[in-house]
FILO-515490 format. One line per 8 residues: their letters; for each residue x, y, z of C-alpha. Coordinates in Angstrom, 3 decimals. Layout:
// FILO-515490
A) X,Y,Z | ... .
This chain:
// FILO-515490
XXXXXXXX) -46.236,-27.836,7.042 | -43.892,-24.928,6.256 | -41.008,-23.226,8.006 | -43.201,-20.141,8.352 | -45.816,-22.143,10.240 | -43.126,-23.578,12.479 | -41.914,-20.042,13.234 | -45.455,-19.097,14.233 .
XXXXXXXX) -45.613,-22.178,16.470 | -42.352,-21.394,18.250 | -43.222,-17.716,18.616 | -46.614,-18.472,20.171 | -45.068,-21.015,22.539 | -42.564,-18.390,23.650 | -44.927,-15.392,23.886 | -48.026,-17.237,25.189 .
XXXXXXXX) -50.180,-14.596,23.513 | -51.556,-14.558,19.952 | -51.230,-10.802,19.562 | -47.655,-10.650,20.866 | -46.597,-13.626,18.752 | -48.169,-12.089,15.632 | -46.339,-8.826,16.277 | -43.066,-10.717,16.726 .
XXXXXXXX) -43.624,-12.472,13.388 | -44.759,-9.289,11.606 | -48.140,-10.745,10.603 | -51.726,-10.114,11.593 | -53.222,-12.033,14.479 | -55.828,-13.773,12.255 | -53.034,-14.973,9.944 | -51.101,-16.495,12.834 .
XXXXXXXX) -54.248,-17.995,14.396 | -55.222,-19.634,11.113 | -51.735,-21.095,10.676 | -51.782,-22.579,14.188 | -55.235,-24.059,13.614 | -54.019,-25.575,10.344 | -51.045,-27.156,12.121 | -53.287,-28.619,14.797 .
XXXXXXXX) -55.526,-30.114,12.104 | -52.527,-31.567,10.235 | -51.092,-33.111,13.387 | -54.464,-34.235,14.699 | -53.930,-32.830,18.180 | -54.305,-29.577,20.128 | -50.993,-27.740,20.444 | -52.161,-25.013,22.816 .
XXXXXXXX) -54.596,-24.607,25.653 | -56.469,-21.335,25.157 | -56.968,-19.453,28.424 | -58.594,-16.020,29.003 | -55.328,-14.086,29.149 | -52.747,-16.461,27.682 | -52.195,-19.617,25.716 | -50.122,-22.487,27.064 .
XXXXXXXX) -48.424,-25.333,25.215 | -50.173,-28.631,25.949 | -47.949,-31.303,27.543 | -48.147,-33.564,24.487 | -47.097,-30.665,22.232 | -43.953,-29.697,24.175 | -41.653,-32.124,22.269 | -43.177,-30.911,18.996 .
XXXXXXXX) -42.332,-27.301,19.824 | -38.794,-28.331,20.803 | -38.345,-30.193,17.521 | -39.735,-27.235,15.568 | -37.098,-25.031,17.210 | -34.377,-27.455,16.113 | -35.733,-27.528,12.557 | -35.672,-23.729,12.397 .
XXXXXXXX) -32.120,-23.644,13.734 | -31.006,-26.119,11.079 | -32.761,-24.140,8.351 | -31.023,-20.986,9.563 | -27.730,-22.864,9.597 | -28.227,-23.863,5.954 | -28.762,-20.220,5.014 | -25.695,-19.127,6.946 .
XXXXXXXX) -23.583,-21.893,5.398 | -24.590,-20.730,1.926 | -23.871,-17.141,2.927 | -20.478,-18.100,4.324 | -19.460,-19.431,0.945 | -20.073,-15.980,-0.499 | -18.814,-13.451,2.033 | -18.464,-14.119,5.752 .
XXXXXXXX) -18.063,-10.396,6.472 | -20.845,-9.175,4.208 | -23.899,-9.622,6.450 | -24.929,-8.438,9.938 | -23.494,-10.048,13.061 | -25.632,-10.264,16.204 | -23.602,-9.778,19.374 | -24.716,-9.636,23.002 .
XXXXXXXX) -22.812,-8.625,26.138 | -23.565,-8.585,29.848 | -24.652,-5.292,31.402 | -21.374,-4.737,33.258 | -19.294,-5.105,30.080 | -21.321,-3.631,27.216 | -21.113,0.124,28.042 | -17.321,-0.040,28.371 .
XXXXXXXX) -16.479,-2.547,25.639 | -18.776,-1.545,22.773 | -17.337,1.989,22.328 | -13.999,0.301,21.587 | -15.261,-2.785,19.795 | -17.829,-1.298,17.400 | -15.526,1.217,15.635 | -12.757,-1.373,15.385 .
XXXXXXXX) -15.075,-3.958,13.844 | -16.417,-1.347,11.418 | -12.864,-0.464,10.393 | -11.934,-4.106,9.730 | -15.267,-5.205,8.242 | -17.199,-2.141,6.972 | -19.813,-4.299,5.217 | -20.685,-6.209,8.418 .
XXXXXXXX) -23.095,-4.198,10.613 | -23.299,-5.155,14.282 | -26.617,-5.703,16.005 | -25.746,-5.378,19.690 | -27.648,-6.199,22.864 | -27.090,-5.863,26.610 | -28.600,-8.440,28.943 | -28.106,-10.866,31.809 .
XXXXXXXX) -25.854,-13.896,31.303 | -28.692,-16.425,31.403 | -30.732,-14.459,28.852 | -27.763,-14.159,26.487 | -27.074,-17.881,26.853 | -30.620,-18.748,25.820 | -30.526,-16.447,22.811 | -27.170,-17.851,21.706 .
XXXXXXXX) -28.398,-21.435,21.986 | -31.584,-20.596,20.054 | -29.620,-18.874,17.298 | -31.026,-15.406,18.084 | -27.479,-14.164,18.750 | -24.315,-15.185,16.919 | -21.857,-14.502,19.741 | -21.975,-13.243,23.306 .
XXXXXXXX) -19.451,-11.585,25.610 | -19.619,-12.805,29.202 | -17.512,-13.363,32.295 | -15.978,-16.784,32.888 | -16.687,-19.405,34.068 | -19.406,-20.090,31.517 | -20.704,-23.613,30.959 | -22.661,-25.118,28.085 .
XXXXXXXX) -22.300,-27.810,25.468 | -21.671,-27.084,21.801 | -20.085,-23.720,22.601 | -16.610,-22.311,22.020 | -15.035,-19.881,24.506 | -12.121,-17.553,23.786 | -10.595,-15.174,26.341 | -10.765,-11.502,25.327 .
XXXXXXXX) -9.172,-9.786,28.344 | -8.823,-9.882,32.116 | -9.423,-6.987,34.498 | -8.984,-6.395,38.211 | -11.552,-5.105,40.701 | -11.043,-1.933,42.750 | -12.932,0.006,45.400 | -14.578,3.266,44.334 .
XXXXXXXX) -14.810,5.821,47.154 | -15.975,9.414,47.553 | -12.897,11.641,47.289 | -13.116,12.659,50.970 | -13.490,9.132,52.367 | -11.234,8.136,55.272 | -9.985,5.082,53.338 | -8.109,7.355,50.965 .
XXXXXXXX) -5.335,7.336,53.593 | -4.805,3.630,52.843 | -2.874,2.266,49.885 | -4.884,-0.972,49.684 | -8.237,-2.270,50.916 | -8.789,-5.660,52.561 | -12.002,-7.425,51.410 | -13.257,-7.789,54.984 .
XXXXXXXX) -13.230,-3.993,55.345 | -16.263,-3.911,53.043 | -18.303,-5.044,56.037 | -17.641,-1.758,57.815 | -19.167,0.601,55.248 | -22.389,1.097,53.322 | -21.743,-1.130,50.308 | -23.613,-0.402,47.076 .
XXXXXXXX) -24.208,-3.557,45.061 | -26.047,-4.630,41.924 | -29.195,-6.730,42.366 | -29.579,-10.449,41.812 | -29.114,-11.675,38.261 | -25.858,-9.802,37.654 | -22.851,-12.116,37.578 | -20.630,-9.245,38.728 .
XXXXXXXX) -22.647,-9.084,41.962 | -21.824,-12.756,42.589 | -18.134,-12.113,41.959 | -18.131,-9.272,44.495 | -19.832,-11.468,47.072 | -17.120,-14.082,46.570 | -14.571,-11.546,47.843 | -16.092,-11.654,51.298 .
XXXXXXXX) -18.914,-14.187,51.822 | -19.956,-12.407,55.019 | -21.186,-9.483,52.912 | -24.386,-11.372,52.213 | -24.947,-12.303,55.860 | -26.414,-10.516,58.842 | -23.009,-8.920,59.523 | -23.480,-6.644,56.533 .
XXXXXXXX) -26.105,-4.286,57.906 | -25.443,-1.490,55.429 | -25.858,-3.381,52.167 | -27.733,-1.390,49.507 | -28.794,-3.412,46.459 | -29.761,-1.681,43.221 | -32.354,-3.947,41.637 | -32.038,-3.933,37.864 .
XXXXXXXX) -29.460,-1.175,38.090 | -26.133,-0.623,36.389 | -22.573,0.168,37.336 | -23.268,3.757,36.306 | -26.077,3.922,38.880 | -23.629,2.736,41.544 | -21.148,5.435,40.444 | -23.828,8.134,40.755 .
XXXXXXXX) -24.649,6.960,44.282 | -20.987,7.012,45.332 | -20.705,10.544,43.946 | -23.732,11.472,46.074 | -21.983,10.215,49.192 | -24.358,7.306,49.755 | -21.650,4.672,50.153 | -18.828,2.838,48.428 .
XXXXXXXX) -18.796,0.200,45.721 | -16.580,-2.273,43.865 | -16.047,-1.846,40.115 | -14.073,-3.622,37.402 | -11.179,-1.493,36.195 | -12.822,-0.782,32.821 | -15.658,1.031,34.613 | -13.627,3.145,37.041 .
XXXXXXXX) -13.470,6.387,35.066 | -16.426,7.068,32.817 | -18.977,9.619,31.709 | -19.585,13.002,33.199 | -17.573,13.133,36.414 | -14.268,14.802,37.081 | -11.759,12.301,38.438 | -11.441,14.441,41.571 .
XXXXXXXX) -14.975,13.333,42.520 | -13.752,9.864,43.418 | -10.849,8.002,44.932 | -9.869,4.529,43.779 | -8.086,1.982,45.929 | -6.956,-1.504,44.867 | -7.480,-4.587,46.980 | -4.701,-6.339,48.832 .
XXXXXXXX) -3.155,-9.346,47.088 | -4.393,-11.600,45.692 | -6.223,-8.905,43.752 | -9.672,-10.101,42.611 | -10.329,-10.042,38.887 | -12.560,-11.429,36.169 | -11.927,-12.875,32.733 | -14.106,-11.649,29.876 .
XXXXXXXX) -14.608,-14.108,27.049 | -16.269,-14.341,23.659 | -18.595,-17.330,23.284 | -20.164,-18.722,20.112 | -21.728,-21.941,18.848 | -19.242,-24.464,17.496 | -21.528,-24.839,14.436 | -21.445,-21.128,13.584 .
XXXXXXXX) -20.339,-20.999,9.918 | -18.603,-17.580,9.853 | -15.213,-18.001,11.555 | -13.830,-14.860,9.881 | -16.517,-12.765,11.608 | -15.583,-14.291,14.961 | -11.928,-13.475,14.360 | -12.767,-9.846,13.657 .
XXXXXXXX) -14.568,-9.670,17.009 | -11.694,-11.357,18.843 | -9.141,-8.920,17.457 | -11.264,-5.807,18.071 | -10.180,-5.500,21.717 | -6.569,-5.280,22.965 | -5.525,-8.444,24.786 | -4.516,-6.377,27.815 .
XXXX) -8.098,-5.159,28.149 | -9.775,-1.770,28.114 | -8.143,1.444,29.169 | -9.576,2.958,32.323 .
């Protein structure tokens, strides 16, 4: 039994398809199939149930797959520990960020990291919080950037910056006559909101719980969309939206297209944090990431 065979096992359990798993492992499908068959013979039990369109881990094999994942993580940790003794800033760092942070943070973070650690390339990814969490726990990412609160054992959290929320309006909207917006006023307009799965959507709903009730008749949800999609829709006059301050002024529009109004006190905000495994053996790389963004946050 080899680490390579265990990687094939974990990949097939995750992909549920021989062809997809083989592609993920950069081998031919016959090679992966033969390795799985060999494992099953060594262990004396079927590991997968072969179905017409997918393969499924058998119940008795589920703890074996879980243990194989842990073995691979420990093997990867050994390699990283050896690497850390040589040069903690001399190999790639894999960093993920949530969709509502990545487009506004990475243009600041990536050049700063490159300036401080030119021999440490960044592999970056945008995704949902729960997807990033899984990849961090499995060792597929080294650090992730998310909004707090963020739970999970064996993880370290460090605040990067805090930013307020504001209302983005078309420039000719009647609310431009107001200095501040009350959260309950959101019920009176067509509100453009990200779809389920985005943590920023949940934070907006916390401002005024009635938004998600029958009282909010003009709620438009952008499934799988982005803050930039919401901005385009506001520019088109389709409604209003709520944005974090880092996303208020970006990409392609003259500032005269929009009006921005803050909320009444207490002003809603979110805290953005860097999260990594407490076993991660490259603390110098983490420090470079932490120092790549001003503590006061991103400029609007």
